[in-house]
C-alpha positions as CSV (number, residue, x, y, z in Angstrom):
1,M,4.3,17.9,9.5
2,T,4.4,20.3,6.5
3,S,1.0,20.7,4.9
4,F,0.7,19.2,1.5
5,S,-1.9,19.8,-1.1
6,L,-2.3,18.2,-4.5
7,S,-3.9,21.4,-5.9
8,L,-2.1,23.1,-8.9
9,K,-2.9,26.5,-10.2
10,R,-5.3,26.4,-13.1
11,E,-3.3,28.9,-15.1
12,S,-0.2,26.7,-14.8
13,I,-2.0,23.6,-16.3
14,I,-4.0,25.1,-19.2
15,P,-0.9,25.9,-21.4
16,L,0.3,22.3,-20.9
17,I,-2.8,20.7,-22.4
18,K,-1.6,22.0,-25.8
19,D,1.2,19.5,-25.6
20,P,-0.2,16.2,-24.1
21,L,3.1,14.4,-24.2
22,S,4.8,16.9,-21.9
23,F,1.6,17.5,-19.8
24,G,1.9,14.2,-17.8
25,S,5.6,14.5,-17.0
26,T,5.3,18.2,-16.1
27,I,2.5,17.5,-13.6
28,R,4.3,14.5,-12.2
29,N,7.5,16.5,-11.7
30,K,5.5,19.3,-9.9
31,I,3.9,16.8,-7.6
32,F,7.0,14.9,-6.7
33,E,9.2,18.0,-6.3
34,K,6.7,19.1,-3.7
35,I,6.7,15.7,-2.0
36,R,10.5,15.6,-2.0
37,K,10.7,19.0,-0.3
38,S,8.1,18.2,2.3
39,D,9.0,16.5,5.6
40,F,7.6,13.1,4.8
41,K,9.7,10.1,6.0
42,K,12.5,9.1,3.6
43,L,12.9,5.4,3.1
44,E,15.1,3.3,0.8
45,I,13.4,1.5,-2.0
46,R,14.4,-1.9,-0.5
47,D,12.1,-1.0,2.4
48,L,9.2,-0.3,0.1
49,L,9.3,-3.0,-2.6
50,E,9.9,-6.7,-2.9
51,H,11.8,-8.0,-5.9
52,E,11.5,-11.4,-7.5
53,Q,13.8,-13.0,-10.1
54,P,11.9,-14.0,-13.3
55,T,13.6,-17.4,-13.9
56,K,10.4,-19.5,-13.6
57,Y,8.4,-17.1,-15.8
58,I,10.8,-17.1,-18.8
59,V,9.2,-18.3,-22.1
60,E,10.8,-21.4,-23.7
61,N,9.6,-21.0,-27.3
62,V,10.5,-17.6,-28.8
63,D,8.5,-18.3,-32.0
64,Y,5.8,-16.0,-30.8
65,S,2.2,-16.0,-31.9
66,E,0.2,-12.8,-32.8
67,N,-2.9,-14.1,-31.2
68,P,-3.8,-11.7,-28.3
69,T,-6.0,-14.3,-26.6
70,L,-2.8,-16.2,-25.6
71,I,-0.3,-15.3,-22.8
72,P,1.7,-12.1,-23.6
73,V,5.5,-12.2,-23.4
74,L,6.8,-9.0,-22.1
75,T,9.9,-6.8,-22.0
76,A,10.4,-3.7,-19.9
77,N,11.6,-1.6,-22.9
78,K,9.5,0.3,-25.4
79,A,8.4,-2.8,-27.3
80,F,6.6,-4.1,-24.1
81,V,4.6,-6.9,-25.7
82,L,7.0,-9.1,-27.8
83,G,4.3,-11.5,-28.8
84,Y,2.1,-14.2,-27.4
85,T,2.7,-17.8,-26.3
86,D,0.5,-20.8,-25.7
87,E,2.7,-22.0,-22.8
88,Q,0.3,-22.3,-19.8
89,Y,3.0,-23.1,-17.2
90,G,5.4,-20.6,-15.5
91,V,2.9,-17.7,-15.9
92,Y,3.1,-14.7,-13.6
93,D,-0.4,-14.3,-12.3
94,K,0.1,-12.7,-8.8
95,G,-1.6,-9.4,-9.7
96,D,-0.2,-5.9,-10.4
97,C,3.6,-5.5,-10.5
98,I,6.4,-3.5,-12.1
99,I,8.8,-5.2,-14.5
100,F,12.2,-3.6,-14.3
101,D,15.0,-4.2,-16.8
102,D,18.2,-4.6,-14.7
103,F,20.5,-3.4,-17.4
104,T,18.6,-0.4,-19.0
105,M,16.4,0.5,-16.0
106,D,13.4,0.7,-18.2
107,M,10.2,-0.4,-16.5
108,K,6.5,-1.0,-17.1
109,Y,3.5,-1.3,-14.9
110,V,1.7,-4.6,-15.5
111,K,-1.9,-5.5,-14.5
112,F,-2.3,-8.8,-16.3
113,S,-0.8,-12.3,-16.4
114,F,2.4,-12.7,-18.5
115,K,5.7,-14.4,-19.2
116,V,9.0,-12.7,-19.9
117,K,11.8,-13.3,-22.4
118,S,14.9,-12.1,-20.3
119,S,16.4,-13.1,-17.0
120,A,17.5,-9.5,-16.6
121,I,13.9,-8.6,-15.6
122,K,13.2,-7.9,-11.9
123,I,9.5,-8.2,-10.8
124,L,8.7,-5.6,-8.2
125,T,5.7,-5.7,-5.8
126,P,4.8,-3.5,-2.9
127,K,5.4,-4.1,0.8
128,P,2.5,-3.4,3.3
129,E,1.2,0.2,3.3
130,I,2.8,1.0,-0.1
131,N,0.9,1.9,-3.2
132,L,2.6,0.3,-6.2
133,R,1.3,2.9,-8.7
134,Y,2.7,5.6,-6.4
135,M,6.2,3.9,-6.6
136,F,5.9,3.5,-10.3
137,E,5.2,7.2,-10.7
138,Y,8.1,8.0,-8.4
139,F,10.4,5.9,-10.5
140,S,9.1,7.8,-13.6
141,Y,9.9,11.1,-11.8
142,L,13.5,9.9,-11.0
143,S,14.0,9.1,-14.8
144,L,16.5,6.3,-14.1
145,S,18.7,5.3,-17.0
146,S,22.2,3.9,-17.7
147,N,24.5,3.2,-20.5
148,E,26.5,0.7,-18.5
149,H,25.9,-3.0,-19.2
150,K,25.6,-4.2,-15.6
151,R,22.8,-5.1,-13.2
152,H,21.6,-2.0,-11.3
153,Y,18.7,-2.9,-9.1
154,I,20.3,-4.5,-6.1
155,S,23.6,-2.6,-6.4
156,E,22.2,0.9,-6.9
157,V,18.4,1.3,-7.1
158,E,17.5,-0.3,-3.8
159,D,19.7,2.2,-2.0
160,I,17.8,5.2,-3.3
161,K,15.8,7.1,-0.7
162,V,12.4,8.4,-1.6
163,S,9.8,10.5,0.2
164,V,6.9,8.4,1.4
165,P,3.6,10.0,2.7
166,D,1.0,7.8,4.5
167,V,-0.8,5.3,2.3
168,E,-3.9,7.5,2.0
169,K,-1.9,10.3,0.3
170,Q,-0.1,7.7,-1.8
171,N,-3.5,6.4,-3.0
172,S,-4.6,10.0,-3.8
173,I,-1.5,10.8,-5.7
174,A,-1.7,7.5,-7.7
175,R,-5.3,8.1,-8.6
176,L,-4.6,11.7,-9.7
177,L,-1.7,10.8,-12.0
178,L,-3.6,7.8,-13.4
179,A,-6.5,10.2,-14.2
180,F,-4.0,12.5,-16.0
181,D,-2.6,9.6,-18.0
182,R,-6.1,8.6,-19.1
183,K,-6.9,12.2,-20.1
184,I,-3.7,12.4,-22.1
185,E,-4.6,9.1,-23.9
186,V,-8.0,10.5,-24.8
187,E,-6.6,13.8,-26.0
188,S,-3.8,12.1,-28.0
189,S,-6.3,9.8,-29.7
190,L,-8.6,12.8,-30.5
191,C,-5.6,14.7,-31.9
192,I,-4.8,11.8,-34.2
193,L,-8.4,11.5,-35.2
194,L,-8.6,15.2,-36.1
195,C,-5.4,15.1,-38.0
196,N,-6.6,12.2,-40.1
197,Q,-9.9,13.9,-40.7
198,K,-8.0,17.1,-41.8
199,K,-5.9,15.0,-44.2
200,Y,-9.0,13.4,-45.6
201,L,-10.8,16.8,-46.2
202,L,-7.7,18.3,-47.8
203,R,-7.5,15.3,-50.2
204,E,-11.2,15.7,-51.1
205,M,-10.8,19.4,-51.7
206,F,-8.1,18.9,-54.4
207,I,-9.4,15.8,-56.2
């Protein structure tokens, strides 16, 4: 088997830190391009993930609360949390999953109990020997999108072949990319804090 290393040249990473938003996607692309060109086995997504229809998890009352101690109602698009509900029935509480919008192909990784608003959501979970975070990162690398108003997961997405190393390597890749995401969050928060501090000091200077 072709040797595979997660190491990246330091000089190729340092310039990217200046732009945290592109940092994560650039690193992800480097890793998965290398995986794709290696001789790992290629499997269809249907062989790697289970999918579940969301019918029994759909919220009934869409007059959402803003109370974050209640059950979140999710969408796979940018909004993600639409609000909160006090409905204690029909809650998805089976552990980590990916929610996938069948029309837009937007997706989110979810680690907590929830309900959904739309029947267009597919709930994806891993089959044995598959790291769900690895698959989520692979989906992000594929950058799936569509302008067609039709359901895509069963008709198109499940047929896609992806490169799959053994589960130990999947775990390593998932941990690495999760660490990058956390670093980006910290750096982005620090950047916002420093920008706000700069604005405050400038205002104080000219009062």
